[in-house]
N, C-alpha and C positions, 0 to 999 in steps of 0.2 A: 411818545414816552417809552414804548416797548423797544423801539429801535435804539434809543439812547442808552437804555439799560443794557441791551445786548452788546452794544459797541464798547461800553465801559468794561463789561465782563470779559469781552474778547481781548481787550488791551491788557487786563490783569492776567489772563492766561498766557499771553505772549510774553509778558514780563517774567512770569514764572519760568517759562521755557528757557529764557536767556540768562537768568540770574542764578539759578540753583545749581551749585556744584557740590555734591555731598561727599564725593570721594575721588581721589586720584592715586594712581600707582606709578612709581618710577623704578628704574633698575640701574645696573652698572652701565655707565655711558661715558666714554672718554671725551666726548665733545662738550660735556657740561661739568664733569668732575675734574676741574682744572685748578682748584684751590689747594694749597698746602699750608699747614700751620704746625709749628713745633713748640711745645712746652718742655723746658729743661729743669730737672731737679737734681740736687745732690743725692748721693747714695750714703745712707747711714745704717747703723746697726750691724749685726753679724751676718756673714755670708749665709745664703740659704733662706733668708727671710722674704725673698721675692719682692713684689711690688710694695709690700708693707714697709720695706726698707727705704722707700723714697723719702728724702729729707727735705731741706729747705728749697723753696721755689727759687730758681735762678733767673729765668727770663722766658718770655714767649714772643714769637714773631712769625710773620708770614715767611714761609719757605717755598721755593719753587717745587713743583711736583717732582722734578728730576733730582732735587736735593733730598727728598724723602726716599726711603728704601721702598719704592713702589714704582711699577712700570706697567704700561699697557702693551699688549700684543693684540692688535685688532681691538675688539671690545672686551677682552679678558684682562683682568688686572692681577698682578702678582705683588704680594705684600711680604716684607721681611724685616729683620732687625736693622736698626739704623746704624750706618757706618760713618764715622768721622775720620777724615784723613789728615787730621792735625795731631802731631805727636806730642803736643804740650801736655804736661801732667794734669792740667785742668780737665782733660778728657779721658786720660788713661793713667793707670797705676802700674809701674812707676812712670812710664812714658809710652807713647804710641809706637807699636812695632808688632810683628806677627806674634800672636799669643798673648798680647797685652790684655789686661783686665779693664773693662769699661768703668769709668769713674762718674758717670752720670746716668740718670734715668731719663729716657727720651719718650715723650708723648707725641707721637706723629699722627697728624690728621690729614687725610685725603678726602676731599668732599666737593659737593656742588653747593653753591649758595645763591639764593635769589631773595629779593626784597618785595614783598607783597604778592608774589605769584601764587604761593600755596597757602595763603592765610585763609582762615575760616572754613577749613575743610578737614577731612580725615586723610592724611597722607600716608601711603603705604610704600615701603622700600623693600624690594625683593631681589634676590640673587641666588646663584647656584654655586656653592663651594665645591669645587672639583677636587681639591687636594688641600690637606693641612698637615704639614710636617714641622710646623713651628714649635720649638721646644719651650715647654713651660718651666723647666728647671734644668740648669746647666751647672755641672760640678765645677767646671773651670772658673766660672765667675760668680757662682752662688746666686745668680738671678736668672729669671726666664722672661718670657714674653706672653702677653695676652693681646688678643685682637678681637674687636667687635664691630658690627655694623651699627650705625646710629642714625637717629633723626633728632635734630635740635631746633627749638623755636626760641630765638633770641629777641629780647626787647629791642626797640629801635636804637638805644644807646649801648647795647650789649651788656648792660648791667646785671641782667638776670636771664635765665633761660629754663625751659622745660625740655626733658629729653627722654628717649627710650632707646635701649640697646639690646642686642642679642649676640651671644658668642658665635664665632664662625665655625660651627661644626659642619662636618661633611653633609652635603645635600642642600636642598633649597631652604633658605631662610625667608621670613617675611615679618616685618614689624610695622606697626601703625601708630600714628600720633595725631590726636585731634588738636589742630593748631588754633591759635588765637585769631580773632577776626580783625585784629589791629593791622591796618594796611602798611604800617611802617616796620612790622616785624621781619626779621631775617630768618629764613628757613634754610637749614643745612641738612644734608644727608650724605653719608659716606662711611669711611672706615677709620678706626682709631687703634693704633698699635703702640703698646707701652712696654718698655723694657730697656736694658742697658745698651749703650753704644758698643760696637765691636770694630776691630780693625778690619779694613776692607778685604784683605786676603783671607780672613777667617770666616767671613759672613756665611759662606755656602754651607758650612757644617751645622748651622743652627736652624736650617729649614726655612720654609716659607708657606704662604697661603695663596691659592689660586682661586679667583672668583669670576664667574661668567654671568652675563645678563640672562634674564628670563623674559618670556613673552609678557608684554604689558597690555592689559585690557584698556579699552577706551574709557575716558572719564564717564561717570554715571550721569553727567549733565545730559547726555543724549537720551538716557532712559526717561528723564524728566521731560525732555522736549517731545519725545514720542507720545507719552501719555497726555501731555498738554495739547498736542496737535489733534489727537482723537477727540478730546473734549471740545475743542474749538470747532471741528468739523461737524460734530453732533449738534452743537448750538446753531451753527449756520444752517444746517438742514431744517431744524425746527423753525428758524426765522423765515425760510423760503416757503414753508408750508403755510 
Protein backbone atom coordinates (compact mmCIF):
# COMPACT_ATOMS: atom_id res chain seq x y z
CA UNK A 1 0.00 0.00 0.00
CA UNK A 2 2.85 2.38 0.86
CA UNK A 3 4.44 1.76 -2.52
CA UNK A 4 1.13 2.36 -4.34
CA UNK A 5 0.52 5.66 -2.53
CA UNK A 6 4.06 6.82 -3.27
CA UNK A 7 3.76 5.93 -6.95
CA UNK A 8 0.49 7.79 -7.25
CA UNK A 9 2.00 10.85 -5.57
CA UNK A 10 5.04 10.66 -7.83
CA UNK A 11 2.84 10.67 -10.92
CA UNK A 12 0.99 13.71 -9.58
CA UNK A 13 4.27 15.56 -9.09
CA UNK A 14 5.39 14.66 -12.61
CA UNK A 15 2.07 15.90 -14.02
CA UNK A 16 2.56 19.18 -12.17
CA UNK A 17 6.06 19.51 -13.58
CA UNK A 18 4.88 19.16 -17.16
CA UNK A 19 1.58 21.02 -17.11
CA UNK A 20 2.05 24.25 -15.17
CA UNK A 21 2.99 27.28 -17.30
CA UNK A 22 2.38 30.35 -15.18
CA UNK A 23 4.04 33.01 -17.36
CA UNK A 24 5.73 33.51 -20.71
CA UNK A 25 7.54 36.49 -22.24
CA UNK A 26 7.86 37.43 -25.92
CA UNK A 27 9.62 40.26 -27.73
CA UNK A 28 10.05 41.82 -31.18
CA UNK A 29 10.69 38.98 -33.63
CA UNK A 30 10.48 39.20 -37.44
CA UNK A 31 10.11 35.42 -37.74
CA UNK A 32 6.71 35.44 -36.01
CA UNK A 33 5.47 39.03 -36.46
CA UNK A 34 4.35 38.28 -40.00
CA UNK A 35 0.70 39.39 -39.88
CA UNK A 36 -0.68 42.72 -41.04
CA UNK A 37 -4.22 44.10 -40.75
CA UNK A 38 -5.60 47.50 -41.76
CA UNK A 39 -8.77 49.21 -40.56
CA UNK A 40 -9.81 52.28 -42.56
CA UNK A 41 -12.01 55.17 -41.35
CA UNK A 42 -13.25 58.39 -42.92
CA UNK A 43 -11.95 61.66 -41.53
CA UNK A 44 -14.63 63.97 -40.14
CA UNK A 45 -14.71 67.15 -38.08
CA UNK A 46 -12.41 70.12 -38.10
CA UNK A 47 -8.65 69.87 -38.72
CA UNK A 48 -6.66 69.50 -35.54
CA UNK A 49 -9.07 67.14 -33.78
CA UNK A 50 -6.61 64.27 -34.12
CA UNK A 51 -7.83 60.70 -33.81
CA UNK A 52 -11.13 61.95 -32.39
CA UNK A 53 -11.89 63.06 -35.95
CA UNK A 54 -12.06 59.45 -37.16
CA UNK A 55 -15.47 59.03 -38.76
CA UNK A 56 -17.41 56.15 -40.28
CA UNK A 57 -15.69 52.79 -40.51
CA UNK A 58 -14.92 51.95 -44.13
CA UNK A 59 -13.40 48.48 -44.19
CA UNK A 60 -10.85 46.18 -42.58
CA UNK A 61 -8.74 43.49 -44.22
CA UNK A 62 -5.48 41.62 -44.00
CA UNK A 63 -2.56 43.51 -45.50
CA UNK A 64 0.90 42.20 -46.16
CA UNK A 65 3.55 43.48 -43.77
CA UNK A 66 5.21 45.18 -46.74
CA UNK A 67 1.98 47.11 -47.42
CA UNK A 68 2.01 48.55 -43.91
CA UNK A 69 4.48 51.33 -43.16
CA UNK A 70 6.59 48.93 -41.15
CA UNK A 71 9.84 47.19 -41.98
CA UNK A 72 12.41 45.02 -40.28
CA UNK A 73 16.17 45.47 -40.34
CA UNK A 74 17.42 42.33 -38.70
CA UNK A 75 15.34 42.00 -35.53
CA UNK A 76 14.61 45.74 -35.27
CA UNK A 77 11.34 47.15 -36.62
CA UNK A 78 10.59 50.66 -37.89
CA UNK A 79 6.99 51.95 -37.78
CA UNK A 80 5.73 55.03 -39.60
CA UNK A 81 2.69 56.78 -41.12
CA UNK A 82 0.81 54.76 -43.69
CA UNK A 83 1.30 55.73 -47.33
CA UNK A 84 -1.16 55.08 -50.14
CA UNK A 85 0.10 55.47 -53.70
CA UNK A 86 -3.37 55.77 -55.20
CA UNK A 87 -4.14 59.37 -56.31
CA UNK A 88 -7.91 58.84 -56.12
CA UNK A 89 -9.71 61.45 -54.01
CA UNK A 90 -11.06 58.60 -51.89
CA UNK A 91 -7.61 58.61 -50.30
CA UNK A 92 -6.52 62.25 -50.64
CA UNK A 93 -7.95 65.75 -50.79
CA UNK A 94 -8.23 66.96 -53.47
CA UNK A 95 -6.16 64.12 -55.04
CA UNK A 96 -2.95 62.23 -54.43
CA UNK A 97 0.23 64.20 -55.14
CA UNK A 98 3.19 65.60 -53.17
CA UNK A 99 1.79 67.66 -50.32
CA UNK A 100 -1.67 66.07 -50.58
CA UNK A 101 -3.85 65.89 -47.47
CA UNK A 102 -4.79 62.39 -46.31
CA UNK A 103 -8.51 61.66 -46.53
CA UNK A 104 -8.60 58.51 -44.35
CA UNK A 105 -7.57 57.44 -40.86
CA UNK A 106 -5.49 54.28 -41.14
CA UNK A 107 -5.33 51.78 -38.25
CA UNK A 108 -2.30 49.64 -39.12
CA UNK A 109 -1.57 46.48 -37.12
CA UNK A 110 1.68 44.49 -37.27
CA UNK A 111 1.55 41.41 -35.07
CA UNK A 112 2.11 37.75 -34.27
CA UNK A 113 -0.92 35.49 -33.93
CA UNK A 114 -1.21 31.97 -32.54
CA UNK A 115 -4.20 29.83 -31.61
CA UNK A 116 -3.96 27.97 -28.34
CA UNK A 117 -0.25 28.57 -27.79
CA UNK A 118 -0.39 31.28 -25.11
CA UNK A 119 -3.77 30.49 -23.55
CA UNK A 120 -4.17 30.06 -19.81
CA UNK A 121 -1.04 31.98 -18.93
CA UNK A 122 0.22 35.48 -18.19
CA UNK A 123 1.79 36.66 -21.42
CA UNK A 124 4.29 39.53 -21.30
CA UNK A 125 5.37 41.48 -24.40
CA UNK A 126 8.55 43.55 -24.08
CA UNK A 127 10.72 45.64 -26.37
CA UNK A 128 13.15 48.55 -26.43
CA UNK A 129 12.04 51.78 -28.15
CA UNK A 130 15.28 53.18 -29.58
CA UNK A 131 13.75 56.24 -31.27
CA UNK A 132 10.38 57.96 -31.55
CA UNK A 133 10.05 60.97 -33.84
CA UNK A 134 6.50 60.17 -34.98
CA UNK A 135 4.50 63.40 -34.97
CA UNK A 136 1.35 63.50 -32.86
CA UNK A 137 0.15 66.73 -34.47
CA UNK A 138 0.79 67.98 -38.01
CA UNK A 139 -0.29 71.44 -39.13
CA UNK A 140 -0.33 70.46 -42.79
CA UNK A 141 -3.08 67.88 -42.40
CA UNK A 142 -4.48 68.65 -38.96
CA UNK A 143 -3.98 65.09 -37.75
CA UNK A 144 -1.17 63.16 -36.12
CA UNK A 145 -0.30 59.59 -35.22
CA UNK A 146 -0.34 57.37 -32.17
CA UNK A 147 1.47 54.06 -31.87
CA UNK A 148 1.20 51.46 -29.11
CA UNK A 149 2.36 47.96 -28.28
CA UNK A 150 -0.52 45.57 -27.59
CA UNK A 151 -1.57 42.09 -26.53
CA UNK A 152 -5.03 40.89 -27.58
CA UNK A 153 -6.92 37.73 -26.62
CA UNK A 154 -9.64 37.02 -29.21
CA UNK A 155 -12.53 34.58 -28.81
CA UNK A 156 -12.42 31.65 -31.27
CA UNK A 157 -14.82 33.43 -33.67
CA UNK A 158 -13.12 36.84 -33.21
CA UNK A 159 -16.42 38.26 -31.90
CA UNK A 160 -14.84 39.73 -28.77
CA UNK A 161 -11.45 40.28 -27.22
CA UNK A 162 -9.57 41.58 -24.21
CA UNK A 163 -6.52 43.76 -24.66
CA UNK A 164 -3.80 45.74 -22.99
CA UNK A 165 -1.67 48.47 -24.59
CA UNK A 166 1.23 50.78 -23.78
CA UNK A 167 2.48 53.89 -25.66
CA UNK A 168 5.82 53.52 -27.40
CA UNK A 169 7.82 55.96 -25.31
CA UNK A 170 11.63 55.87 -25.40
CA UNK A 171 13.16 53.00 -23.46
CA UNK A 172 12.01 49.52 -22.54
CA UNK A 173 8.29 48.78 -22.41
CA UNK A 174 6.64 45.72 -20.88
CA UNK A 175 2.95 44.82 -20.83
CA UNK A 176 1.21 41.69 -19.56
CA UNK A 177 -2.18 40.06 -20.10
CA UNK A 178 -3.68 37.10 -18.24
CA UNK A 179 -5.14 35.09 -21.13
CA UNK A 180 -8.20 32.85 -21.17
CA UNK A 181 -7.73 29.10 -20.77
CA UNK A 182 -9.92 28.52 -23.85
CA UNK A 183 -7.78 26.46 -26.24
CA UNK A 184 -9.51 28.02 -29.25
CA UNK A 185 -8.58 31.62 -28.40
CA UNK A 186 -6.34 33.59 -30.76
CA UNK A 187 -3.54 35.48 -29.01
CA UNK A 188 -1.98 38.44 -30.80
CA UNK A 189 0.85 40.75 -29.80
CA UNK A 190 2.46 43.53 -31.80
CA UNK A 191 2.12 47.20 -32.73
CA UNK A 192 -0.81 49.41 -33.74
CA UNK A 193 -0.22 52.75 -35.49
CA UNK A 194 -3.20 55.05 -36.10
CA UNK A 195 -3.28 58.24 -38.15
CA UNK A 196 -3.91 59.68 -41.63
CA UNK A 197 -2.46 58.38 -44.87
CA UNK A 198 0.27 60.46 -46.50
CA UNK A 199 1.68 60.62 -50.01
CA UNK A 200 4.74 58.39 -50.40
CA UNK A 201 7.21 61.20 -51.12
CA UNK A 202 6.08 63.11 -48.01
CA UNK A 203 6.24 60.31 -45.44
CA UNK A 204 9.80 60.93 -44.21
CA UNK A 205 9.05 64.33 -42.69
CA UNK A 206 6.48 62.90 -40.28
CA UNK A 207 8.93 60.72 -38.35
CA UNK A 208 8.93 57.08 -37.27
CA UNK A 209 9.45 54.72 -34.34
CA UNK A 210 12.26 52.19 -34.03
CA UNK A 211 11.82 49.21 -31.69
CA UNK A 212 14.37 46.51 -30.88
CA UNK A 213 13.95 43.18 -29.08
CA UNK A 214 15.02 42.59 -25.48
CA UNK A 215 16.34 39.46 -23.80
CA UNK A 216 13.52 37.03 -23.01
CA UNK A 217 13.65 34.81 -19.88
CA UNK A 218 12.78 31.14 -20.02
CA UNK A 219 9.11 30.30 -19.26
CA UNK A 220 8.45 29.76 -15.56
CA UNK A 221 7.46 26.19 -16.39
CA UNK A 222 11.05 25.29 -15.63
CA UNK A 223 10.81 26.75 -12.14
CA UNK A 224 7.82 24.48 -11.49
CA UNK A 225 9.72 21.52 -12.92
CA UNK A 226 12.71 22.22 -10.68
CA UNK A 227 10.69 22.36 -7.46
CA UNK A 228 8.72 19.28 -8.47
CA UNK A 229 11.91 17.32 -9.15
CA UNK A 230 13.29 18.18 -5.70
CA UNK A 231 10.07 17.00 -4.09
CA UNK A 232 10.06 13.78 -6.10
CA UNK A 233 13.69 12.97 -5.25
CA UNK A 234 12.96 13.57 -1.56
CA UNK A 235 10.04 11.17 -1.67
CA UNK A 236 12.10 8.54 -3.45
CA UNK A 237 14.84 8.78 -0.83
CA UNK A 238 12.26 8.22 1.93
CA UNK A 239 10.92 5.22 0.05
CA UNK A 240 14.39 3.65 -0.22
CA UNK A 241 14.90 4.07 3.50
